[in-house]
N, C-alpha and C positions, 0 to 999 in steps of 0.2 A: 399703142395698138400697131401690129403687125399683120400684113395680108399673108404674109405663110403661116402665120398660126389662126387664122380665121379670123383675123382683123384686131379682136381685142386680147389684150395680156394684162395687165394690172388694174388697178381701181384705187382711187382713195377719195374719201370726202374732203373737199377743199375748205380751210378755213383763212380766215385773214391774215392769221399766220402765214400762210403758204402765200400767199400774195405779196408779203415783207422779204419773204425770204430770197436770199441771193441764189440758194440753190433749186434742183428740178427734181422734189422727191414724187417718184411715179406709184409708192403705194406699194401694194400686193397683188400676189399672182390672183387672177380669177378664177372660181371654182372649175375642175377639173386640167387645169394649168401647173407645170411646176417649173421653179426657175431656179438656174442655178449659175453663179457667178465662180468663172474659173480660170484660171491660169492658163500658159501654153499648154502644159501637161495635163489639161484636163483635172487638175487638181484644186476644189475648192479654196477661192481666196480668203483672209482673214475677215474679220470684221473691220469695215472702214478700209480696207485695201481695194483698189481697182482691179478689175477684170472684165474679160468678155462675158456678156448677158447669154447665157443660153436657154432654152426652153424645152420643155418637154410635157408630154399629156392628149389628151383626146383632139383638140382644137388644131395640130399639125398638120399641113399638107400632106399629101402624098409625095410631093417635088414638084419639079420645074417642068410644066409639059416639053415634050422633046430637046431638053436639056440634059442628059444623063449626065455630063462630068461636074456639071452646077449642082446638081443634086446629089451627086458622090460628095462634092466637095462641104455641102452647107448643111444637108442633113445627116450626121453622124450616128453611129453605135451610145448610146446610154450606157457609159461606165458604170452608174448608180441604179441599173435596173435589180440587181439583187442584193445591194447592201443597205447596210442599216441597222437599227438597233432596236428589240424590245424596250419597252419602258418600266416593265419588271427586271427587265436584266439588262444591264449597259453591255455585258460583255457577249451579248447575241445578235442574230442579227433580227434586222426590223423586218415588216413585212415588205415584199418585193413591190418595188412600184411597177405599175401597169404601162408605162410607153417605154416603149426598147428603142427610140431615135432620141436625138436632141438635135434644134435647130440653130446652128451657131449664126447669132444676128449679127455680129459686126459693132453691135452697140457698146459701148463702154459704161461702167456702171459700179457699185459698192454697197453694200449691204449697210444700212446705219444698226446703233446698237440695241434699237427698238423694232427691227427685224423690215421695217419700209425700205426701199430699194430707191437710192440717188441716181439719176441718168446723168451723165459727165457728156456723153456727146459719141462720137463715133469714133472707133477703135484707129481707123484710117486717117482719123482728124489729129491724131497726134502729132507733133512734129518734134524735130530735134535741133534747137539753136545753141552754138556756143557749149554742148554740152549739158543743156538743160531739158528735158523732156517736159513738154508743153501744150497743155487740151487747151485748143483756141476756145472750145465751147465756154469754158471757164472762165476767160478775159472776156467773151462776149455776153455773158450773165451776169459777170459784174459790172458791166458796161450798161445793160440794160436799168441798172439801177440809179445812175443818173438821171435826172428829173427831165433834162432837157432832150434826151437821147429816146427815140422812138423804134427805131432797127437798128440794126447792126450785124454786120458780119468782120470777122478777123482773118485772114489769109498771108500766107507766106509770099516775100517776094525774095527773086534769087537776082542779082545784078549780072552783068557782063561776066564778074570775075567770081560767080558762083558764091558771091557771099549772099546769107542768107539774114533777111529781116521782115519783121511784124508791120502789116499796115492795117489799121480799122478803118472800115468804111462805116459810117454812121449817118443814120435820118433823123431829124432834128423834129422836135413834136412842134406844131403849128405855134406860130406867134412868139417863137423861143430863139434864143441866142445861143448858139454852140461856139464854146472857147476850146480848140485844141490844147491851151495849155491848163485850163480847168480840168478839162479830162484827162490830161496826163497827170495832172499832181492828184485829182480823185483815184485813178489807178495806183500810184506809188503809195497812197495811204492804205490801198486794200489786198495788195498784190506784190510778192516779189520783184525785183527792177526788172528781172529779164524777163519777164511778162506784161511789161509795158510797151505797147507798140511804138517804133520810131516814126511813124508815121500815120498821121490822121487824115482822113478824106470825107470831106461832105458832101452827101449826095441827097437829092430832093426825093428820090425813090432808089430802092434796090430793085434792078434788072431782076425778071422772075423769067422761068421755063414755061412753056405751055401747061405744064402740070402745076404752077403756081408754087413752085421752089426757086430758090436763089440760082440764079445763072451766073455762076463765077468765071465764065470764059467772057463776059461781058461786062464784068467791072472796069473800070478805068483803071490806067496803069498810073501810080505815083507819078506826078511831076517833080522836078527836079530843085523846084522851087526852096527857097527857105522856109522850115516851117514855124509857125507861132509857138515861141519860145515863153521862158520865163522872163529874160532877159530883152529890153528893148537892143535894135542894130544900132552898132557904134561901128562904126568903119575904123581901120589901123592907121593908125598915127606914124608909125616906127618904120625903117626899113625892114628889121626884125615881125613886127607883127602882119606886114604885105605879104612876106613869103610865105610865113606860117598860113595865114589865111587863104592865099592860092593853092596851097598844099593842099589844106583841109579841102575845099571846095573841088578841087580835082579828084581827091581821093572818096570823097563822100556822093560826088555826082550834085553838087550844088550850085547854083549861080553867084551867091554870096554867103561870105560868113561873117560873124560881128567877132569881135574880140574878148567878148564877155558870154558869147555861146557856148555852151556845154558840150564836149566832142562825142559825150556819151547821149546826150539828150539829142544830138544831131544823127544818131543812128550809128556812130562809132561803137568799136569793138575792140578786140583784142589782134585781129588778123589785121584789120585796118590801121591800128596803132603804129604796128611793123612797118606797113608802106608807109606811114609818115614820117617815119624815124628815117628809113631810107632816104627819101626823096628831099628831108631837109639837110642829111650831109651832102647830098649831091650840090645845094647852094652853099654849102658851108657852116651850117646850124648843126651843132652835134650835142645830142643830150641823150640819156639812158630811158628803156622803159620804165623804171621806177618813176624818173622824174615826170614822165608823161602823163603815169596815172595819178601823180598827187598833185598836179598841177595841170587841170583840163579845162582852162580856158586859154584862149590865144595869151591875153593881157598875162597871166599868171605864169605862163610857161617863157612866154617870151624876156620875163624878167628874171627867172630861174635861170635860163641858160646864160644871160649877161653877167650874172651872178657866180654862175660853177665856176671854183678853182680844181686847178688839179691837185692830186694827190698819189702818193706813195703807197704802195703794198706794206702789209705789216707782217712779219714772222712771227712763227710759234716761240721761238726763242726771245724770252723777255726776260726784261729785270724792270725792278719800279720805275715809274713814268714813261719806260720806253714807247708806250703806245700814244704819248702825247706831246707835241711841243715844247719849245723850253720857253717860247713866249707864254705858252697857257699853261705850264709849272708854276712861272713867275705870279702865278693871278692868286696861286693858293696858300693857305693857312702855313705856316712853319709847320704846326703838329698836325700835319698832313703827310704820312709816311709813302703814299703811293697813290694814282689816281689814273684811272684808264676809261676808255668809253663802256657805252652800254650795251650787252649784249641785244639780240634782234627782239627776244620773246620780253627781256625786262622792261624796253621801251614801249611794246606794245600793252605790257601791263599797266606800267605807268600812266600811259598814255590815257588809257581807259578809267583809270581811277580819278585821274583829273577831271575828265571829263564827264562822270556822275559820282561824283563827293559825298551825294547823300546814301549814296550804297554802299554795302560791305563788300563790294566787288575784290577779289583777290585779297581780301582780311580773312585769314585764317585762324581756327582757335584749334589748339589740341589740350584736353583737360587729363589727366593722368590718376587714378584713384590708386594708390597704392598703402599696403601694410607693411611698415618699415619702422625704425626708430628715427623719430624726429628731431634732428638738431640743427634749429635755423642758422645758424654762425656756420658751421661746417657746409650747410645746402648752400648759402650766401657763396662761399669764399669758393667753391667748387666751381658756381657760376662764373663767378670773376674769373677764374681761372681758365675757364674753357675760352671766355670771351677774348682773353688776351692771346691764346693760341692760335685762334681763327679770325682772318683778314674781316670776312665777311660779316661776320659780327660788330664790327666796329667801324661798318660803312655807311655812309652817306650819300645822297645824290644830289648834285648839280644839276636841275632841267635847263637854267638860261644862266647868262654870264659868261658862255663859250661857244668856241665854235660848233662844238655839238653835246649835248647832255652828257656827262661825266657821272662817275661813282670815286669818290674819295674814301680811303683807308685812314682813320687817324689812329694816332701812337696809343692814346688812352682812351676808354670809354667806362663810365662807371655803370651797370645795371643796378638796380634797387630791387628789392625782394618786399613786397609787402603781403603782409602775412593777415586772416581775415579768422579770428578764433568763431568756429561754430560748433566748439565741444557743448554747449549748453542746448544746442537744438537735439530734438529727434533727428532719426534718419531722413525720414520724410522731407522734415523741415529745411536739413541740411541741403537734399535735392531740390528744393526749391529755390533756397538762396545762391547755390549755384548757377542753375538754370537762368537765375535772373540776371546775376553779374555776367554772364556767357553773353545775354542779349546787350547789356549796356557796354560790355567790352566793343561788340561789334560795330557800334556806334560811336568809337572813339578813333579818330584819324591818326595817323602817323605823319609827321610833319618830317618830308624827304630831308631838308637839308640839315637834320640834327641827327646824331647816330644817340643811341641804337634803336633801328629800326625791328625791336622785336620787344616784349614784356613779360615776365616771370609774375605770376601771382600764385601765394600758399593758402589755401584752403584748410585750416588743422581741425579735423573731426572729430577723434578719438585720441588717446594718448598716443598711438602706435598708428594710426591711420590718419593721412591726410591725401589732399589733391593738388598736385602742382599742375599748373596751367601755362601754356606756351602759348603767347599770341604774338601775331608777326605779318608781315607785306609777303605775299608769296613773289615777291620780285627778289625777295635775298636766297631764297633757297626753294627746293623741292622737297617732295616726300620722303626722298632716301637721303637727304641732309638732315630732316627734322628727326629722322629713326638713329642716325649717325650721332648728331650732337646730344640727344636724351640720353644713349647710351653711355657718350662719354661722360656726359655731366655724373651719371650714378656711378662709373667708374671712380671719379674724382673724389664723389663723395663718401663710398663705400671704403676708399684709401685714407680720407682724413677721419672716419670713426674708426679706422686700426686694419681694416682689412687689407692682406697683401695682395696687393695688385699690380700686373706689370703695366704701364702707360705707356702706350706707345709714342714714338716720337712725331715730332710736327712731319708733315706732308712735305714736299720739297719743291711739288708746282701749286699754285694758284689757282682761282677763277680767271686771273689776268689771264694765263696762259691759253685757257678756253676763249675766252674773246678775242684774243690773237689769230686763233686757229680756225674759228668762225670767220674771220674775214678773209681771211687767206681761201677760205672755203666758196666765199660769194665770188670771188674774182673768177673763181675755176668754170671755165665754158663746158667742160666735159659733167660736170655736176647740172648745169642748166639744161645741157640736151639731155641727159637721161630724164631728168622729170619732164621735161617737153616732150621726150618719145614716150614715155609713159603714161601721162595725162592725155594724149590726143584724142580726140573725139570722145575722151567721158561723157556717160550719163548721169547726172544727178541723183545722188536717190532719195527722195524726199520722203518722209514718214508720213502716214498716213495720219490726219486730223481728224479727231470727233467731234461732233455737232457742240458748239459754245456752251451749250445749256450742261455738258455735263464737266465743266469747269468754271470756277470761278473768280479766281486769283490771278494777278496783273502777271505778265511774260518778266521774266527773269529771277522769280522766287524758285529757290531749288527744293526739289521733292525727291526724296530717298525712299527705297524700298526692298529690303534684305528678301532675298531670293533662298530659300532651304535647299541645301543639296545631300541627298542622304550619304551615309559613308559607304554603301554600297557602290552608289553611282562614282561618287568620288574616288574610289577606289579602281574601279573600272576605267575609268578617264587618265589615271596614271598608270593603269596597264596598257592602256591603246597609244600613249605616248612612248610606252618602251618596247611595243610591237611596233610601232613606226619609224622608231629610232629619233624622236623627237624631243624638246622641250615640250613639258606639260603646256606652257605657254601657247603653242601653235595647236594643240587640240582645241583651248579654250577660243583662240581667234578663230579657229575653223568655226566651230559653233556660232561663233557672233555673225560668221558671214551668213552662214547658212540661213540664221534667223531674220538678217536683212532681206537676203531673196524674198523670204517668204512677205517679210513687211512691203518691200518694194516693187513685187511681184515683177522682177526679174533677174536676170543673172549677171550683168558686167557691173560687179559691186564695188563701191569706193567708201572706205571710210576712215576715220583719222585713226592712226596707232600711235598711240603715247610711248614715246622711248627718251632714251637719254643718250647725250653726247660726252658722255666724260671721257679724260684723254686716257687713253690705255698705256700707263705708266705706273710703278710702284705706288702705292699708297694716293693713286688717283682717286679711290670710292671713298676716302675720307676727308676730302676737300668738299666744304661745304661753298654752295650756291646753288643757281639755277640753272642744271644742266637740260632741261624738258625741251624735247621738241615732237609736235604733233604732226607727224608725216601723213602724206595721202599712200592709204594701200587699197590696192587695186587688183581685184582678181576676178576672174570669169569663171564661174560654176558651169563646168562642161558635160557633170555628170560622172558616176564611178561609185566607189563604196566611200564609207566614211573613212577608210585608211587611204585611200587615195586623196580625198578632199586635205586631210591632215597632211599629208606630203607633199603636196600642191603647196600648202599655205606656209609651211614651213620653206620652201625652195624658193618663195617669190618673195618671204621677207629677207633671205640671206642675201638675195641678189641687190637687196637695197639697203643693207647693211654699210657699206662704203660711202654712200649719200645719205646718212642720216645727219650728220649736222648741218645740212643745208637747211635755213630757216623758211618755215611754213608762209612766214608772211610775203617771201623775195618771190615764192612759189606764186603766191596768189597775185603779187603784182604782174609777175612775166606774162600769167592767164588771163591778166584783167578780171578777176574776180576778186566779189567782197568775201565770198565763201565756199569754200569746195564741197563741204559735207556738213552735215548737222547731226552726225554721231561718230563715237568715238570708242575704240576699246583701250582699255587700261589693266596691265597686270603687275600686280606686286608680290616680292616675296622679301618683307625685311627681315632679314636671316641675323642682319647685325645688329638687333636685340637680344641676339644668344649671348651675346656680350655680359648681359646683365641677368637675365633669366636664371643662368644656372647659379647665383649667388643664393642663398637661401635667406639672406639679410633683407630683400625686396620681395615680396610677392604682391603682383599684379592684381587688383581687385577688380580692374573695370575702367573703361575709356571712352570719353565723349570729344567727338570733333565737330568743326563748323566748317564746311569748304563749300564755296560755289561753283556751278558749273557755267561753263560758256557755251554747252552743247543744248542741243533738245534732248539728245540722251547720249549718257555716258556709261558704257557699261565697264564695270570696276571689276573684276577677278583678282581673288588673292588667296596664298595658301599659310592657312594656319600656322603658325609658328609652334603649339603646344601639339594640336592634333593631325596637323599636315594634312588636312582636309582641305579641300576647295571651297570658297566663298566666294557670294556674288551679290553685289550689291547695285543695283540700277540707281542712278543719280539721272534728273530730269528736268525741264524746264516746266515747274508746274502750271504757267501761264499756256503752256503751247499744248502738251498733251495732258489729260485729265485721268487721276489715278486710278479710275477703274481701267482705262486703257491700258496702263502701264503694266497692272497686274494679267491683263491676259498678254502681254507680250513677254512677262515674266515668266508665263505658262509655256511660250515658245520655245523660251532658254531650257526650262524644264526639258521639255519633249526633245529637241535636240542633244541635251546632255545624257537624258536616260536611253537613245537610240543609240548615240556612239558608245556609251558604256558597256550597253548588252547585245546589239549588233554590229561590231564595228564592219563586218565583212559585207552587210547591206547596201542595196544604191540608195544615196542618202537624197535623191532627187524623186523618189516614193513617199518621201513624208512630207504631207502636208504642214505637221507641226502643231494641226489644229487638235486639241483635245477630244475626248470621245463627246464631251458635254457642246461644245461648239459645233463638231460636224452635226450631232442630233439637230441642232439647232437652225443651222443652214440647209440640210439637206432633207429635215422631215418635219419638224415644227412649223417653219415658216412655208412649206410647202404643202400644209395640210389643208387643202382646198376642197375638200369633198364637201357636197352640201345633201341635204335631203332634196329628193323628188320621186315624186309621184309614180309608181311606175305603170298603174294601168289607168290614167288618166291620159286624154286627149289633149291637144295643145289650146283648144277652144273653152275644155271645162277648167284648165289652168289661169286660162285668159278670165272668166268668169268668176274665179273665184279670187283674183287679184281685183276684179271689180268690186266684190261685196266689201274687200278691205280697205282700199283706197280710191273709193267713187270719184274723188274731186280731184284728186290728182292729174297731173297733165300727161297722157298717154304717149301723143304725138304732137309733133312742131314742125310746120311747115311753111315757108314764105311768109311768116308773120302772123299765122293762123294757128291756133291750138283748139285741141281736145283733149278733154278731160278723159278718164275711163268709162264714166257713163255715160258719157256722148257718143264715145267712138265707138262702146257696146250697142246704144242703141240705133246709130245708124249702119251698123254692121247686120244687125237684126231684119232693121228696115231693108237692107239689100238681100239678103237672104230670103226673107218673104216673099221681094219682086222678082227672085229669079226663079223658086218655085213655082210661081205663076207661069213661067214656060218652060214647066216640067224639068228644070234640072234638078240633081239628087247626086247623091255619091257616085263616083265612077261615070257620069255623066258628062 
């Protein structure tokens, strides 16, 4: 309840589930009040998206006594007073809402899918630390789930250098022992790392004001003693360890630091990391930020420093074996014709594959259903010819045994072509057999040390139809490389069947050249400075999560949802691109940014932008390899027309182009973050397939693919090769986002794309992107708080009617005494009769 709305606002019958729930669900508005959860533009936020709670209705106060300025700021005009829909005519307006004012509560809340409201804390209780927007109340709510915690508050502490960190003050339950390490591990299991307090302070009681609220000013400052950590204290033993321990203690304002203490558990962050590196250089200890984030204890870091050797920079002008030493080359087998280090993204993919071998992470499967003449020998020869032409198809990985992991190109590699004859099965049975094979194939792992790291399979379906399936590990090539490979393969196949086709010469550059260029990029101080400045003071956009009851699968399982886009909208989007003089990709990226703005209720948007870093040389597009890089794309939506947003998006993307080869993993290490974003945008137009589609000898009948996404939400736009229409596919982590929620998100994309195509000159900030049905639900159905109330009965008559209905129910409770409705009615009648004996009557 809120005083400004005559005490009460919402109600909810409590159940055992509420007591066990970590959230604070406050229910529905009471009769005669309406609740609106709005963004800063007073637009309704989507279901599940936090916003400020606004209240309208008969219970609103007139304002604050003798405080006109505060009244003006808190009691504002109701923008929905004349808006709505008629249930019989969705395009018409609804009944006019009665109250013409809203009260801005300053409370943060969100609508749940069932119409209940979840309270999230105060708007002014949100803080921003290292770019992450944190709701302190969420940490407090989670801490209260610990059985040993009776009360808790979480605050932000600023040190002398203005560095922010979280402090949790906890009061333990009687007869219990609180372990701060146990609390830290408990929170780590339920919250992101950036929401785990750096310091825990145990108190006997929380200090309170005279009004019974927490007195934050009276909370004790955290001391500078070493926090209780997972590792027991072990003193430094070497000179390097002593120097590092002294530096850490000085930077972190601690009395002592053990050699097994984790820097980030002690309260360290990216800024403090830089301070440590600078102070270490002053005493002769030289190491890089990348080393620091990899070795997070003094013990590991000291060993890393002592083992570090200098190295010279490579240049993009490369030849076989030029990126490794002669010593390393002598270790290689004679049949290896080239070897060079891994690209950064390759190393990351292989690490995750090794870390989770039981999953199909980065194992991609593409199956093409074709109508064409089937000659297995000619097809096998075509496959072998392509393998002979492209080094990446003859590559294996040596993850150990060298100074760093290498990829080795073998002189000859034989690729088998197994054939499954399905001609005796019906079409439905063939589909089931193919699906079963793909599921089994996903579980077949690749041996990195043995080429090839790809497999082909044929499923022969009729005399002139078959499926050719390509299975490979993503570390050897990207989507464009797949399209280029299959196009070249079919060209060789048709050539062997007698079709005259001009076969292009081999590219003069290799994937080795890309690796060399990436290494030069990593040494560029200009590139580092660009990304540090671009991502300064970022606010990470966290997607809203619906309650766990809406999904049941484990995190990591990928779901997909195709979002239909009409031909008229697609044409309108391409026209908008022409009007704004930008590529269609920029139009679609702008729509993505607007949707994220709605989902995050913020205007400073950071998302991943999937791009490629292919070398800009002749035939560079035909080189097979993994050229992908997902870079941070940041844009502030400042308002304007859709055309303005599209042009601003293109301008921002163009400014980042020179820096697109700088690896994302290195950016994350520089900023001291595990992840910068959980959404990404990808646009593909594999027009290389047109090199095959023009031949009548091959007719594509269908395609199946299996890919995993490591993002919570990946937005895949593409242009259809035949229709030239825009397509949209949403891939999502089905353990994080419910299918119903993703369907709602797909509706926001549909609304944004439609508005852009039909009203490109309209201000985009006016579009909430909520569908009519969702707006009706938020503004009307869930605010339908009217209740029958007898117009011509007095209060005492209504009370006596209640006595008849529930005579034994508790009516009042005070200082341990209770009265039922029947008892209260009897005592009230006794008092009334007694007063009448003194001549008291109405108006006297």
